[in-house]
CHARMM-style PDB file with segment names, atoms N, HN, CA, C and O in Angstrom:
ATOM      1  N   UNK     1       0.800  -1.152  -0.054  1.00  0.00      PROA
ATOM      2  CA  UNK     1       0.040   0.000  -0.055  1.00  0.00      PROA
ATOM      3  C   UNK     1       0.858   1.145   0.135  1.00  0.00      PROA
ATOM      4  O   UNK     1       1.564   1.276   1.135  1.00  0.00      PROA
ATOM      5  N   UNK     2       0.782   2.122  -0.935  1.00  0.00      PROA
ATOM      6  HN  UNK     2       0.208   2.016  -1.747  1.00  0.00      PROA
ATOM      7  CA  UNK     2       1.458   3.460  -0.977  1.00  0.00      PROA
ATOM      8  C   UNK     2       1.146   4.268   0.178  1.00  0.00      PROA
ATOM      9  O   UNK     2       0.003   4.405   0.613  1.00  0.00      PROA
ATOM     10  N   UNK     3       2.220   4.822   0.686  1.00  0.00      PROA
ATOM     11  HN  UNK     3       3.149   4.711   0.333  1.00  0.00      PROA
ATOM     12  CA  UNK     3       2.054   5.852   1.791  1.00  0.00      PROA
ATOM     13  C   UNK     3       2.135   5.327   3.207  1.00  0.00      PROA
ATOM     14  O   UNK     3       2.097   6.083   4.178  1.00  0.00      PROA
ATOM     15  N   UNK     4       2.257   3.908   3.308  1.00  0.00      PROA
ATOM     16  HN  UNK     4       2.288   3.294   2.519  1.00  0.00      PROA
ATOM     17  CA  UNK     4       2.260   3.274   4.689  1.00  0.00      PROA
ATOM     18  C   UNK     4       3.564   3.699   5.184  1.00  0.00      PROA
ATOM     19  O   UNK     4       4.522   3.777   4.415  1.00  0.00      PROA
ATOM     20  N   UNK     5       3.663   4.007   6.542  1.00  0.00      PROA
ATOM     21  HN  UNK     5       2.884   3.944   7.166  1.00  0.00      PROA
ATOM     22  CA  UNK     5       4.933   4.395   7.235  1.00  0.00      PROA
ATOM     23  C   UNK     5       5.140   3.577   8.381  1.00  0.00      PROA
ATOM     24  O   UNK     5       4.208   3.147   9.061  1.00  0.00      PROA
ATOM     25  N   UNK     6       6.354   3.349   8.613  1.00  0.00      PROA
ATOM     26  HN  UNK     6       7.112   3.698   8.061  1.00  0.00      PROA
ATOM     27  CA  UNK     6       6.784   2.454   9.847  1.00  0.00      PROA
ATOM     28  C   UNK     6       7.721   3.576  10.449  1.00  0.00      PROA
ATOM     29  O   UNK     6       8.761   3.975   9.924  1.00  0.00      PROA
ATOM     30  N   UNK     7       7.198   4.001  11.595  1.00  0.00      PROA
ATOM     31  HN  UNK     7       6.354   3.677  12.022  1.00  0.00      PROA
ATOM     32  CA  UNK     7       8.011   5.051  12.280  1.00  0.00      PROA
ATOM     33  C   UNK     7       7.384   4.819  13.710  1.00  0.00      PROA
ATOM     34  O   UNK     7       6.194   4.563  13.898  1.00  0.00      PROA
ATOM     35  N   UNK     8       8.389   4.948  14.739  1.00  0.00      PROA
ATOM     36  HN  UNK     8       9.355   5.156  14.586  1.00  0.00      PROA
ATOM     37  CA  UNK     8       8.118   4.894  16.064  1.00  0.00      PROA
ATOM     38  C   UNK     8       8.191   6.323  16.560  1.00  0.00      PROA
ATOM     39  O   UNK     8       9.260   6.912  16.723  1.00  0.00      PROA
ATOM     40  N   UNK     9       7.039   6.832  16.783  1.00  0.00      PROA
ATOM     41  HN  UNK     9       6.171   6.354  16.650  1.00  0.00      PROA
ATOM     42  CA  UNK     9       7.112   8.234  17.394  1.00  0.00      PROA
ATOM     43  C   UNK     9       7.210   8.131  18.910  1.00  0.00      PROA
ATOM     44  O   UNK     9       6.426   7.441  19.563  1.00  0.00      PROA
ATOM     45  N   UNK    10       8.135   8.794  19.411  1.00  0.00      PROA
ATOM     46  HN  UNK    10       8.771   9.354  18.881  1.00  0.00      PROA
ATOM     47  CA  UNK    10       8.512   8.688  20.950  1.00  0.00      PROA
ATOM     48  C   UNK    10       7.658   9.488  21.778  1.00  0.00      PROA
ATOM     49  O   UNK    10       7.326   9.052  22.881  1.00  0.00      PROA
ATOM     50  N   UNK    11       7.237  10.684  21.350  1.00  0.00      PROA
ATOM     51  HN  UNK    11       7.507  11.038  20.454  1.00  0.00      PROA
ATOM     52  CA  UNK    11       6.254  11.417  22.101  1.00  0.00      PROA
ATOM     53  C   UNK    11       4.834  10.939  22.111  1.00  0.00      PROA
ATOM     54  O   UNK    11       4.302  10.414  21.133  1.00  0.00      PROA
ATOM     55  N   UNK    12       4.290  11.130  23.178  1.00  0.00      PROA
ATOM     56  HN  UNK    12       4.723  11.556  23.972  1.00  0.00      PROA
ATOM     57  CA  UNK    12       2.839  10.769  23.345  1.00  0.00      PROA
ATOM     58  C   UNK    12       1.949  11.912  22.756  1.00  0.00      PROA
ATOM     59  O   UNK    12       2.330  13.052  22.494  1.00  0.00      PROA
ATOM     60  N   UNK    13       0.671  11.388  22.593  1.00  0.00      PROA
ATOM     61  HN  UNK    13       0.361  10.461  22.806  1.00  0.00      PROA
ATOM     62  CA  UNK    13      -0.225  12.440  21.870  1.00  0.00      PROA
ATOM     63  C   UNK    13      -0.415  13.746  22.728  1.00  0.00      PROA
ATOM     64  O   UNK    13      -0.555  14.841  22.183  1.00  0.00      PROA
ATOM     65  N   UNK    14      -0.414  13.591  24.032  1.00  0.00      PROA
ATOM     66  HN  UNK    14      -0.300  12.702  24.475  1.00  0.00      PROA
ATOM     67  CA  UNK    14      -0.476  14.633  24.891  1.00  0.00      PROA
ATOM     68  C   UNK    14       0.733  15.638  24.837  1.00  0.00      PROA
ATOM     69  O   UNK    14       0.607  16.862  24.851  1.00  0.00      PROA
ATOM     70  N   UNK    15       1.949  14.938  24.774  1.00  0.00      PROA
ATOM     71  HN  UNK    15       2.052  13.943  24.763  1.00  0.00      PROA
ATOM     72  CA  UNK    15       3.178  15.697  24.674  1.00  0.00      PROA
ATOM     73  C   UNK    15       3.093  16.516  23.273  1.00  0.00      PROA
ATOM     74  O   UNK    15       3.309  17.727  23.230  1.00  0.00      PROA
ATOM     75  N   UNK    16       2.766  15.761  22.162  1.00  0.00      PROA
ATOM     76  HN  UNK    16       2.590  14.777  22.197  1.00  0.00      PROA
ATOM     77  CA  UNK    16       2.526  16.542  21.033  1.00  0.00      PROA
ATOM     78  C   UNK    16       1.737  17.697  20.918  1.00  0.00      PROA
ATOM     79  O   UNK    16       2.045  18.707  20.286  1.00  0.00      PROA
ATOM     80  N   UNK    17       0.566  17.480  21.644  1.00  0.00      PROA
ATOM     81  HN  UNK    17       0.316  16.659  22.158  1.00  0.00      PROA
ATOM     82  CA  UNK    17      -0.418  18.631  21.751  1.00  0.00      PROA
ATOM     83  C   UNK    17       0.272  19.810  22.438  1.00  0.00      PROA
ATOM     84  O   UNK    17       0.145  20.948  21.986  1.00  0.00      PROA
ATOM     85  N   UNK    18       0.995  19.549  23.517  1.00  0.00      PROA
ATOM     86  HN  UNK    18       1.098  18.624  23.885  1.00  0.00      PROA
ATOM     87  CA  UNK    18       1.599  20.657  24.229  1.00  0.00      PROA
ATOM     88  C   UNK    18       2.681  21.316  23.407  1.00  0.00      PROA
ATOM     89  O   UNK    18       2.812  22.540  23.392  1.00  0.00      PROA
ATOM     90  N   UNK    19       3.442  20.508  22.737  1.00  0.00      PROA
ATOM     91  HN  UNK    19       3.335  19.514  22.749  1.00  0.00      PROA
ATOM     92  CA  UNK    19       4.488  21.034  21.775  1.00  0.00      PROA
ATOM     93  C   UNK    19       3.918  21.947  20.654  1.00  0.00      PROA
ATOM     94  O   UNK    19       4.521  22.957  20.290  1.00  0.00      PROA
ATOM     95  N   UNK    20       2.831  21.586  20.164  1.00  0.00      PROA
ATOM     96  HN  UNK    20       2.341  20.766  20.459  1.00  0.00      PROA
ATOM     97  CA  UNK    20       1.940  22.244  19.185  1.00  0.00      PROA
ATOM     98  C   UNK    20       1.541  23.552  19.638  1.00  0.00      PROA
ATOM     99  O   UNK    20       1.641  24.531  18.898  1.00  0.00      PROA
ATOM    100  N   UNK    21       1.036  23.630  20.966  1.00  0.00      PROA
ATOM    101  HN  UNK    21       0.955  22.835  21.566  1.00  0.00      PROA
ATOM    102  CA  UNK    21       0.677  25.023  21.474  1.00  0.00      PROA
ATOM    103  C   UNK    21       1.839  25.906  21.588  1.00  0.00      PROA
ATOM    104  O   UNK    21       1.780  27.102  21.301  1.00  0.00      PROA
ATOM    105  N   UNK    22       3.000  25.261  22.048  1.00  0.00      PROA
ATOM    106  HN  UNK    22       3.049  24.290  22.282  1.00  0.00      PROA
ATOM    107  CA  UNK    22       4.213  26.061  22.281  1.00  0.00      PROA
ATOM    108  C   UNK    22       4.989  26.616  21.014  1.00  0.00      PROA
ATOM    109  O   UNK    22       5.645  27.658  21.029  1.00  0.00      PROA
ATOM    110  N   UNK    23       4.834  25.802  19.936  1.00  0.00      PROA
ATOM    111  HN  UNK    23       4.301  24.955  19.924  1.00  0.00      PROA
ATOM    112  CA  UNK    23       5.648  26.038  18.839  1.00  0.00      PROA
ATOM    113  C   UNK    23       5.302  27.423  18.181  1.00  0.00      PROA
ATOM    114  O   UNK    23       4.110  27.701  18.052  1.00  0.00      PROA
ATOM    115  N   UNK    24       6.147  28.206  17.804  1.00  0.00      PROA
ATOM    116  HN  UNK    24       7.116  27.980  17.908  1.00  0.00      PROA
ATOM    117  CA  UNK    24       6.047  29.552  17.209  1.00  0.00      PROA
ATOM    118  C   UNK    24       6.114  29.711  15.754  1.00  0.00      PROA
ATOM    119  O   UNK    24       5.529  30.652  15.218  1.00  0.00      PROA
ATOM    120  N   UNK    25       6.809  28.828  15.055  1.00  0.00      PROA
ATOM    121  HN  UNK    25       7.284  28.064  15.490  1.00  0.00      PROA
ATOM    122  CA  UNK    25       6.872  28.951  13.624  1.00  0.00      PROA
ATOM    123  C   UNK    25       5.695  27.951  12.854  1.00  0.00      PROA
ATOM    124  O   UNK    25       5.210  26.943  13.369  1.00  0.00      PROA
ATOM    125  N   UNK    26       5.400  28.430  11.643  1.00  0.00      PROA
ATOM    126  HN  UNK    26       5.793  29.248  11.225  1.00  0.00      PROA
ATOM    127  CA  UNK    26       4.340  27.758  10.954  1.00  0.00      PROA
ATOM    128  C   UNK    26       4.886  26.328  10.639  1.00  0.00      PROA
ATOM    129  O   UNK    26       4.252  25.319  10.948  1.00  0.00      PROA
ATOM    130  N   UNK    27       5.991  26.298  10.064  1.00  0.00      PROA
ATOM    131  HN  UNK    27       6.507  27.118   9.813  1.00  0.00      PROA
ATOM    132  CA  UNK    27       6.569  25.040   9.407  1.00  0.00      PROA
ATOM    133  C   UNK    27       6.842  24.016  10.832  1.00  0.00      PROA
ATOM    134  O   UNK    27       6.657  22.808  10.687  1.00  0.00      PROA
ATOM    135  N   UNK    28       7.217  24.469  11.990  1.00  0.00      PROA
ATOM    136  HN  UNK    28       7.366  25.451  12.107  1.00  0.00      PROA
ATOM    137  CA  UNK    28       7.282  23.656  13.131  1.00  0.00      PROA
ATOM    138  C   UNK    28       6.076  23.129  13.544  1.00  0.00      PROA
ATOM    139  O   UNK    28       6.013  21.982  13.987  1.00  0.00      PROA
ATOM    140  N   UNK    29       5.038  23.902  13.438  1.00  0.00      PROA
ATOM    141  HN  UNK    29       5.089  24.834  13.079  1.00  0.00      PROA
ATOM    142  CA  UNK    29       3.708  23.515  13.856  1.00  0.00      PROA
ATOM    143  C   UNK    29       3.199  22.410  12.899  1.00  0.00      PROA
ATOM    144  O   UNK    29       2.643  21.410  13.353  1.00  0.00      PROA
ATOM    145  N   UNK    30       3.412  22.612  11.431  1.00  0.00      PROA
ATOM    146  HN  UNK    30       3.864  23.424  11.062  1.00  0.00      PROA
ATOM    147  CA  UNK    30       3.017  21.493  10.721  1.00  0.00      PROA
ATOM    148  C   UNK    30       3.805  20.158  10.961  1.00  0.00      PROA
ATOM    149  O   UNK    30       3.193  19.097  10.839  1.00  0.00      PROA
ATOM    150  N   UNK    31       5.054  20.161  11.276  1.00  0.00      PROA
ATOM    151  HN  UNK    31       5.551  21.023  11.375  1.00  0.00      PROA
ATOM    152  CA  UNK    31       5.866  19.033  11.547  1.00  0.00      PROA
ATOM    153  C   UNK    31       5.271  18.277  12.643  1.00  0.00      PROA
ATOM    154  O   UNK    31       5.100  17.058  12.607  1.00  0.00      PROA
ATOM    155  N   UNK    32       4.931  19.115  13.716  1.00  0.00      PROA
ATOM    156  HN  UNK    32       5.070  20.105  13.745  1.00  0.00      PROA
ATOM    157  CA  UNK    32       4.450  18.358  14.952  1.00  0.00      PROA
ATOM    158  C   UNK    32       2.920  17.974  14.615  1.00  0.00      PROA
ATOM    159  O   UNK    32       2.444  16.920  15.038  1.00  0.00      PROA
ATOM    160  N   UNK    33       2.251  18.783  13.916  1.00  0.00      PROA
ATOM    161  HN  UNK    33       2.638  19.639  13.572  1.00  0.00      PROA
ATOM    162  CA  UNK    33       0.841  18.267  13.455  1.00  0.00      PROA
ATOM    163  C   UNK    33       0.947  16.847  12.744  1.00  0.00      PROA
ATOM    164  O   UNK    33       0.155  15.959  13.061  1.00  0.00      PROA
ATOM    165  N   UNK    34       1.836  16.656  11.873  1.00  0.00      PROA
ATOM    166  HN  UNK    34       2.480  17.377  11.616  1.00  0.00      PROA
ATOM    167  CA  UNK    34       2.232  15.561  11.211  1.00  0.00      PROA
ATOM    168  C   UNK    34       2.306  14.407  12.095  1.00  0.00      PROA
ATOM    169  O   UNK    34       1.563  13.431  11.994  1.00  0.00      PROA
ATOM    170  N   UNK    35       3.295  14.557  13.031  1.00  0.00      PROA
ATOM    171  HN  UNK    35       3.899  15.351  13.113  1.00  0.00      PROA
ATOM    172  CA  UNK    35       3.552  13.397  13.976  1.00  0.00      PROA
ATOM    173  C   UNK    35       2.276  13.190  14.775  1.00  0.00      PROA
ATOM    174  O   UNK    35       1.969  12.032  15.056  1.00  0.00      PROA
ATOM    175  N   UNK    36       1.430  14.288  15.205  1.00  0.00      PROA
ATOM    176  HN  UNK    36       1.679  15.229  14.976  1.00  0.00      PROA
ATOM    177  CA  UNK    36       0.256  14.153  15.911  1.00  0.00      PROA
ATOM    178  C   UNK    36      -0.681  13.169  15.173  1.00  0.00      PROA
ATOM    179  O   UNK    36      -1.138  12.143  15.679  1.00  0.00      PROA
ATOM    180  N   UNK    37      -0.920  13.624  13.865  1.00  0.00      PROA
ATOM    181  HN  UNK    37      -0.549  14.457  13.454  1.00  0.00      PROA
ATOM    182  CA  UNK    37      -1.916  12.997  12.922  1.00  0.00      PROA
ATOM    183  C   UNK    37      -1.570  11.504  12.877  1.00  0.00      PROA
ATOM    184  O   UNK    37      -2.471  10.665  12.844  1.00  0.00      PROA
ATOM    185  N   UNK    38      -0.332  11.179  12.876  1.00  0.00      PROA
ATOM    186  HN  UNK    38       0.400  11.860  12.904  1.00  0.00      PROA
ATOM    187  CA  UNK    38       0.145   9.782  12.631  1.00  0.00      PROA
ATOM    188  C   UNK    38       0.050   9.014  13.897  1.00  0.00      PROA
ATOM    189  O   UNK    38      -0.440   7.885  13.881  1.00  0.00      PROA
ATOM    190  N   UNK    39       0.517   9.588  15.069  1.00  0.00      PROA
ATOM    191  HN  UNK    39       0.915  10.506  15.082  1.00  0.00      PROA
ATOM    192  CA  UNK    39       0.264   9.017  16.316  1.00  0.00      PROA
ATOM    193  C   UNK    39      -1.057   8.744  16.787  1.00  0.00      PROA
ATOM    194  O   UNK    39      -1.331   7.737  17.440  1.00  0.00      PROA
ATOM    195  N   UNK    40      -1.956   9.710  16.435  1.00  0.00      PROA
ATOM    196  HN  UNK    40      -1.733  10.528  15.905  1.00  0.00      PROA
ATOM    197  CA  UNK    40      -3.316   9.570  17.041  1.00  0.00      PROA
ATOM    198  C   UNK    40      -4.066   8.684  15.950  1.00  0.00      PROA
ATOM    199  O   UNK    40      -5.235   8.360  16.159  1.00  0.00      PROA
ATOM    200  N   UNK    41      -3.423   8.298  14.817  1.00  0.00      PROA
ATOM    201  HN  UNK    41      -2.473   8.561  14.647  1.00  0.00      PROA
ATOM    202  CA  UNK    41      -4.091   7.523  13.702  1.00  0.00      PROA
ATOM    203  C   UNK    41      -5.205   8.193  13.000  1.00  0.00      PROA
ATOM    204  O   UNK    41      -6.026   7.589  12.310  1.00  0.00      PROA
ATOM    205  N   UNK    42      -5.198   9.531  13.215  1.00  0.00      PROA
ATOM    206  HN  UNK    42      -4.532  10.022  13.776  1.00  0.00      PROA
ATOM    207  CA  UNK    42      -6.274  10.386  12.434  1.00  0.00      PROA
ATOM    208  C   UNK    42      -5.954  10.296  10.860  1.00  0.00      PROA
ATOM    209  O   UNK    42      -6.823  10.402   9.994  1.00  0.00      PROA
ATOM    210  N   UNK    43      -4.564  10.082  10.604  1.00  0.00      PROA
ATOM    211  HN  UNK    43      -3.858   9.996  11.306  1.00  0.00      PROA
ATOM    212  CA  UNK    43      -4.252   9.894   9.285  1.00  0.00      PROA
ATOM    213  C   UNK    43      -3.413   8.717   9.396  1.00  0.00      PROA
ATOM    214  O   UNK    43      -2.439   8.641  10.144  1.00  0.00      PROA
ATOM    215  N   UNK    44      -3.909   7.626   8.476  1.00  0.00      PROA
ATOM    216  HN  UNK    44      -4.701   7.688   7.868  1.00  0.00      PROA
ATOM    217  CA  UNK    44      -3.223   6.246   8.507  1.00  0.00      PROA
ATOM    218  C   UNK    44      -2.103   6.125   7.554  1.00  0.00      PROA
ATOM    219  O   UNK    44      -1.255   5.244   7.697  1.00  0.00      PROA
ATOM    220  N   UNK    45      -2.068   6.992   6.573  1.00  0.00      PROA
ATOM    221  HN  UNK    45      -2.757   7.707   6.458  1.00  0.00      PROA
ATOM    222  CA  UNK    45      -0.993   6.983   5.618  1.00  0.00      PROA
ATOM    223  C   UNK    45      -0.373   8.446   5.509  1.00  0.00      PROA
ATOM    224  O   UNK    45      -0.854   9.462   6.013  1.00  0.00      PROA
ATOM    225  N   UNK    46       0.770   8.354   4.764  1.00  0.00      PROA
ATOM    226  HN  UNK    46       1.161   7.529   4.355  1.00  0.00      PROA
ATOM    227  CA  UNK    46       1.447   9.783   4.681  1.00  0.00      PROA
ATOM    228  C   UNK    46       0.569  10.496   3.565  1.00  0.00      PROA
ATOM    229  O   UNK    46       0.469  11.723   3.605  1.00  0.00      PROA
ATOM    230  N   UNK    47       0.011   9.860   2.698  1.00  0.00      PROA
ATOM    231  HN  UNK    47       0.092   8.864   2.666  1.00  0.00      PROA
ATOM    232  CA  UNK    47      -0.886  10.524   1.647  1.00  0.00      PROA
ATOM    233  C   UNK    47      -2.090  11.240   2.425  1.00  0.00      PROA
ATOM    234  O   UNK    47      -2.343  12.429   2.229  1.00  0.00      PROA
ATOM    235  N   UNK    48      -2.753  10.514   3.241  1.00  0.00      PROA
ATOM    236  HN  UNK    48      -2.548   9.549   3.400  1.00  0.00      PROA
ATOM    237  CA  UNK    48      -3.840  11.150   4.126  1.00  0.00      PROA
ATOM    238  C   UNK    48      -3.251  12.337   4.707  1.00  0.00      PROA
ATOM    239  O   UNK    48      -3.783  13.433   4.526  1.00  0.00      PROA
ATOM    240  N   UNK    49      -2.166  12.204   5.409  1.00  0.00      PROA
ATOM    241  HN  UNK    49      -1.734  11.314   5.555  1.00  0.00      PROA
ATOM    242  CA  UNK    49      -1.597  13.411   6.177  1.00  0.00      PROA
ATOM    243  C   UNK    49      -1.371  14.507   5.238  1.00  0.00      PROA
ATOM    244  O   UNK    49      -1.814  15.645   5.392  1.00  0.00      PROA
ATOM    245  N   UNK    50      -0.673  14.113   4.279  1.00  0.00      PROA
ATOM    246  HN  UNK    50      -0.313  13.189   4.155  1.00  0.00      PROA
ATOM    247  CA  UNK    50      -0.493  15.256   3.275  1.00  0.00      PROA
ATOM    248  C   UNK    50      -1.640  16.031   2.662  1.00  0.00      PROA
ATOM    249  O   UNK    50      -1.527  17.236   2.437  1.00  0.00      PROA
ATOM    250  N   UNK    51      -2.804  15.314   2.375  1.00  0.00      PROA
ATOM    251  HN  UNK    51      -2.895  14.335   2.557  1.00  0.00      PROA
ATOM    252  CA  UNK    51      -3.930  15.878   2.041  1.00  0.00      PROA
ATOM    253  C   UNK    51      -4.451  16.774   3.085  1.00  0.00      PROA
ATOM    254  O   UNK    51      -4.908  17.882   2.803  1.00  0.00      PROA
ATOM    255  N   UNK    52      -4.388  16.294   4.350  1.00  0.00      PROA
ATOM    256  HN  UNK    52      -4.016  15.394   4.579  1.00  0.00      PROA
ATOM    257  CA  UNK    52      -4.868  17.138   5.597  1.00  0.00      PROA
ATOM    258  C   UNK    52      -4.173  18.365   5.689  1.00  0.00      PROA
ATOM    259  O   UNK    52      -4.754  19.445   5.801  1.00  0.00      PROA
ATOM    260  N   UNK    53      -2.850  18.219   5.640  1.00  0.00      PROA
ATOM    261  HN  UNK    53      -2.379  17.342   5.549  1.00  0.00      PROA
ATOM    262  CA  UNK    53      -1.882  19.537   5.763  1.00  0.00      PROA
ATOM    263  C   UNK    53      -1.651  20.464   4.671  1.00  0.00      PROA
ATOM    264  O   UNK    53      -1.100  21.559   4.784  1.00  0.00      PROA
ATOM    265  N   UNK    54      -2.180  19.874   3.445  1.00  0.00      PROA
ATOM    266  HN  UNK    54      -2.628  18.984   3.353  1.00  0.00      PROA
ATOM    267  CA  UNK    54      -1.969  20.624   2.223  1.00  0.00      PROA
ATOM    268  C   UNK    54      -0.663  20.691   1.712  1.00  0.00      PROA
ATOM    269  O   UNK    54      -0.305  21.656   1.035  1.00  0.00      PROA
ATOM    270  N   UNK    55       0.154  19.654   2.003  1.00  0.00      PROA
ATOM    271  HN  UNK    55      -0.137  18.871   2.553  1.00  0.00      PROA
ATOM    272  CA  UNK    55       1.519  19.462   1.625  1.00  0.00      PROA
ATOM    273  C   UNK    55       1.741  18.300   0.769  1.00  0.00      PROA
ATOM    274  O   UNK    55       1.071  17.271   0.859  1.00  0.00      PROA
ATOM    275  N   UNK    56       2.823  18.505  -0.177  1.00  0.00      PROA
ATOM    276  HN  UNK    56       3.367  19.341  -0.250  1.00  0.00      PROA
ATOM    277  CA  UNK    56       3.245  17.187  -0.916  1.00  0.00      PROA
ATOM    278  C   UNK    56       3.520  15.987  -0.179  1.00  0.00      PROA
ATOM    279  O   UNK    56       4.136  16.087   0.882  1.00  0.00      PROA
ATOM    280  N   UNK    57       3.172  14.939  -0.571  1.00  0.00      PROA
ATOM    281  HN  UNK    57       2.672  14.858  -1.433  1.00  0.00      PROA
ATOM    282  CA  UNK    57       3.688  13.600   0.380  1.00  0.00      PROA
ATOM    283  C   UNK    57       5.105  13.596   0.290  1.00  0.00      PROA
ATOM    284  O   UNK    57       5.590  13.206   1.352  1.00  0.00      PROA
ATOM    285  N   UNK    58       5.914  13.866  -0.524  1.00  0.00      PROA
ATOM    286  HN  UNK    58       5.520  14.183  -1.387  1.00  0.00      PROA
ATOM    287  CA  UNK    58       7.336  13.827  -0.641  1.00  0.00      PROA
ATOM    288  C   UNK    58       7.874  14.777   0.548  1.00  0.00      PROA
ATOM    289  O   UNK    58       8.804  14.414   1.269  1.00  0.00      PROA
ATOM    290  N   UNK    59       7.294  15.886   0.683  1.00  0.00      PROA
ATOM    291  HN  UNK    59       6.539  16.181   0.097  1.00  0.00      PROA
ATOM    292  CA  UNK    59       7.784  16.842   1.691  1.00  0.00      PROA
ATOM    293  C   UNK    59       7.488  16.278   3.057  1.00  0.00      PROA
ATOM    294  O   UNK    59       8.356  16.374   3.925  1.00  0.00      PROA
ATOM    295  N   UNK    60       6.257  15.659   3.337  1.00  0.00      PROA
ATOM    296  HN  UNK    60       5.552  15.582   2.632  1.00  0.00      PROA
ATOM    297  CA  UNK    60       6.066  14.909   4.611  1.00  0.00      PROA
ATOM    298  C   UNK    60       7.158  13.803   4.976  1.00  0.00      PROA
ATOM    299  O   UNK    60       7.630  13.649   6.103  1.00  0.00      PROA
ATOM    300  N   UNK    61       7.514  12.986   3.728  1.00  0.00      PROA
ATOM    301  HN  UNK    61       7.131  13.112   2.813  1.00  0.00      PROA
ATOM    302  CA  UNK    61       8.373  12.034   3.890  1.00  0.00      PROA
ATOM    303  C   UNK    61       9.828  12.418   4.227  1.00  0.00      PROA
ATOM    304  O   UNK    61      10.567  11.661   4.857  1.00  0.00      PROA
ATOM    305  N   UNK    62      10.251  13.796   3.716  1.00  0.00      PROA
ATOM    306  HN  UNK    62       9.650  14.411   3.205  1.00  0.00      PROA
ATOM    307  CA  UNK    62      11.454  14.282   4.121  1.00  0.00      PROA
ATOM    308  C   UNK    62      11.441  14.700   5.589  1.00  0.00      PROA
ATOM    309  O   UNK    62      12.449  14.495   6.265  1.00  0.00      PROA
ATOM    310  N   UNK    63      10.352  15.279   6.129  1.00  0.00      PROA
ATOM    311  HN  UNK    63       9.533  15.445   5.580  1.00  0.00      PROA
ATOM    312  CA  UNK    63      10.283  15.488   7.517  1.00  0.00      PROA
ATOM    313  C   UNK    63      10.484  14.329   8.378  1.00  0.00      PROA
ATOM    314  O   UNK    63      11.108  14.357   9.439  1.00  0.00      PROA
ATOM    315  N   UNK    64       9.876  13.227   7.824  1.00  0.00      PROA
ATOM    316  HN  UNK    64       9.369  13.204   6.962  1.00  0.00      PROA
ATOM    317  CA  UNK    64       9.827  12.016   8.730  1.00  0.00      PROA
ATOM    318  C   UNK    64      11.237  11.483   8.739  1.00  0.00      PROA
ATOM    319  O   UNK    64      11.698  10.932   9.739  1.00  0.00      PROA
ATOM    320  N   UNK    65      11.872  11.635   7.707  1.00  0.00      PROA
ATOM    321  HN  UNK    65      11.498  12.083   6.895  1.00  0.00      PROA
ATOM    322  CA  UNK    65      13.340  11.154   7.527  1.00  0.00      PROA
ATOM    323  C   UNK    65      14.251  11.900   8.530  1.00  0.00      PROA
ATOM    324  O   UNK    65      15.178  11.323   9.097  1.00  0.00      PROA
ATOM    325  N   UNK    66      13.938  13.274   8.740  1.00  0.00      PROA
ATOM    326  HN  UNK    66      13.185  13.744   8.280  1.00  0.00      PROA
ATOM    327  CA  UNK    66      14.701  14.072   9.613  1.00  0.00      PROA
ATOM    328  C   UNK    66      14.306  13.807  10.992  1.00  0.00      PROA
ATOM    329  O   UNK    66      15.156  13.985  11.865  1.00  0.00      PROA
ATOM    330  N   UNK    67      13.054  13.379  11.337  1.00  0.00      PROA
ATOM    331  HN  UNK    67      12.364  13.234  10.628  1.00  0.00      PROA
ATOM    332  CA  UNK    67      12.534  13.008  12.629  1.00  0.00      PROA
ATOM    333  C   UNK    67      13.324  11.734  12.986  1.00  0.00      PROA
ATOM    334  O   UNK    67      13.829  11.610  14.102  1.00  0.00      PROA
ATOM    335  N   UNK    68      13.421  10.844  12.091  1.00  0.00      PROA
ATOM    336  HN  UNK    68      13.010  10.945  11.184  1.00  0.00      PROA
ATOM    337  CA  UNK    68      14.109   9.505  12.245  1.00  0.00      PROA
ATOM    338  C   UNK    68      15.519   9.776  12.705  1.00  0.00      PROA
ATOM    339  O   UNK    68      16.006   9.103  13.614  1.00  0.00      PROA
ATOM    340  N   UNK    69      16.148  10.678  12.146  1.00  0.00      PROA
ATOM    341  HN  UNK    69      15.752  11.225  11.408  1.00  0.00      PROA
ATOM    342  CA  UNK    69      17.579  10.927  12.390  1.00  0.00      PROA
ATOM    343  C   UNK    69      17.923  11.642  13.599  1.00  0.00      PROA
ATOM    344  O   UNK    69      18.938  11.353  14.233  1.00  0.00      PROA
ATOM    345  N   UNK    70      17.084  12.610  13.969  1.00  0.00      PROA
ATOM    346  HN  UNK    70      16.259  12.844  13.454  1.00  0.00      PROA
ATOM    347  CA  UNK    70      17.265  13.399  15.181  1.00  0.00      PROA
ATOM    348  C   UNK    70      16.165  13.798  16.084  1.00  0.00      PROA
ATOM    349  O   UNK    70      16.373  14.619  16.977  1.00  0.00      PROA
ATOM    350  N   UNK    71      14.945  13.231  15.890  1.00  0.00      PROA
ATOM    351  HN  UNK    71      14.776  12.563  15.164  1.00  0.00      PROA
ATOM    352  CA  UNK    71      13.807  13.563  16.635  1.00  0.00      PROA
ATOM    353  C   UNK    71      13.229  14.899  16.148  1.00  0.00      PROA
ATOM    354  O   UNK    71      13.307  15.334  14.999  1.00  0.00      PROA
ATOM    355  N   UNK    72      12.633  15.484  17.209  1.00  0.00      PROA
ATOM    356  HN  UNK    72      12.569  15.130  18.142  1.00  0.00      PROA
ATOM    357  CA  UNK    72      11.977  16.955  16.942  1.00  0.00      PROA
ATOM    358  C   UNK    72      12.935  18.073  16.673  1.00  0.00      PROA
ATOM    359  O   UNK    72      12.553  19.068  16.058  1.00  0.00      PROA
ATOM    360  N   UNK    73      14.354  17.934  17.174  1.00  0.00      PROA
ATOM    361  HN  UNK    73      14.664  17.126  17.674  1.00  0.00      PROA
ATOM    362  CA  UNK    73      15.284  19.090  16.932  1.00  0.00      PROA
ATOM    363  C   UNK    73      15.736  19.141  15.589  1.00  0.00      PROA
ATOM    364  O   UNK    73      16.429  20.119  15.308  1.00  0.00      PROA
ATOM    365  N   UNK    74      15.487  18.246  14.619  1.00  0.00      PROA
ATOM    366  HN  UNK    74      14.924  17.451  14.847  1.00  0.00      PROA
ATOM    367  CA  UNK    74      15.826  18.365  13.230  1.00  0.00      PROA
ATOM    368  C   UNK    74      14.800  19.132  12.465  1.00  0.00      PROA
ATOM    369  OT1 UNK    74      14.945  19.323  11.258  1.00  0.00      PROA
TER     370      UNK     74
END
């Protein structure tokens, strides 16, 4: 199935919500929102998350690759 991801998101849904409230930049909010959508399973695929966020699937895949490498700090 296209867009299926395999990622262990370390933060809880509650932590991601808190981080979302504190984040000041738009792109930072989108990245946290992506993690929240996947963690909460509101988006089951990258494609669904991309449609929800209004971004291209490849952009989200890039964000997730950076998350895999260094967590939220990347």
